[in-house]
C-alpha positions as CSV (number, residue, x, y, z in Angstrom):
1,X,93.3,71.1,-65.8
2,X,94.1,72.0,-62.1
3,X,92.2,74.7,-60.2
4,X,95.3,76.9,-59.9
5,X,95.8,76.6,-63.7
6,X,92.3,77.7,-64.4
7,X,92.6,80.6,-61.9
8,X,95.8,81.8,-63.4
9,X,94.3,81.7,-66.9
10,X,91.4,83.8,-65.6
11,X,93.8,86.2,-64.0
12,X,95.8,86.5,-67.3
13,X,92.6,87.3,-69.1
14,X,91.5,89.9,-66.6
15,X,92.4,93.6,-66.8
16,X,94.2,93.6,-63.5
17,X,97.5,95.5,-64.2
18,X,100.3,93.1,-63.3
19,X,104.0,93.6,-63.5
20,X,105.6,91.5,-66.2
21,X,107.6,89.5,-63.6
22,X,107.8,85.8,-63.3
23,X,105.3,84.5,-60.7
24,X,103.0,87.6,-60.8
25,X,100.0,85.5,-61.6
26,X,100.8,83.0,-58.9
27,X,101.2,85.8,-56.4
28,X,97.7,87.1,-57.2
29,X,96.2,83.6,-57.2
30,X,97.6,82.5,-53.8
31,X,95.4,84.8,-51.6
32,X,92.3,84.1,-53.8
33,X,92.9,80.4,-53.4
34,X,93.3,80.7,-49.6
35,X,90.0,82.7,-49.5
36,X,88.2,80.0,-51.5
37,X,89.6,77.3,-49.2
38,X,88.3,79.1,-46.1
39,X,85.0,79.8,-47.8
40,X,84.5,76.1,-48.7
41,X,85.5,75.0,-45.2
42,X,82.9,77.4,-43.7
43,X,80.2,75.3,-45.4
44,X,81.1,72.0,-43.7
45,X,78.2,70.7,-41.6
46,X,79.1,70.6,-37.9
47,X,77.4,67.3,-37.0
48,X,76.6,65.4,-40.2
49,X,73.6,63.1,-39.7
50,X,71.8,62.8,-42.9
51,X,72.5,61.6,-46.5
52,X,72.4,65.3,-47.5
53,X,75.1,66.2,-44.9
54,X,77.3,63.4,-46.1
55,X,76.8,64.3,-49.7
56,X,77.7,67.9,-48.9
57,X,80.8,66.7,-47.1
58,X,81.8,64.6,-50.1
59,X,81.3,67.5,-52.5
60,X,83.3,69.9,-50.2
61,X,86.1,67.4,-50.0
62,X,86.2,67.2,-53.8
63,X,86.2,70.9,-54.2
64,X,88.9,71.4,-51.6
65,X,91.0,68.8,-53.4
66,X,90.6,70.7,-56.6
67,X,91.5,74.0,-54.9
68,X,94.6,72.4,-53.5
69,X,95.5,70.9,-56.9
70,X,95.1,67.3,-55.6
71,X,92.5,66.6,-58.2
72,X,91.9,67.6,-61.8
73,X,88.9,69.9,-62.6
74,X,86.0,68.0,-64.3
75,X,85.8,68.6,-68.0
């Protein structure tokens, strides 16, 4: 499952009143996805110099790939 699919499923289960128009869920998911991308990018270490920093960078890269639907979510 891709991040956007999981997000849309969550939106469909929510009680947010949406118009019954094609693309309504995607229209709601897009700004949330952009917010998550910016939030994750804000956690990138400026000058990585330790194993922890490089591990954090690897995790952030993986999460960003999931947010951008370049990688499946772990099961």
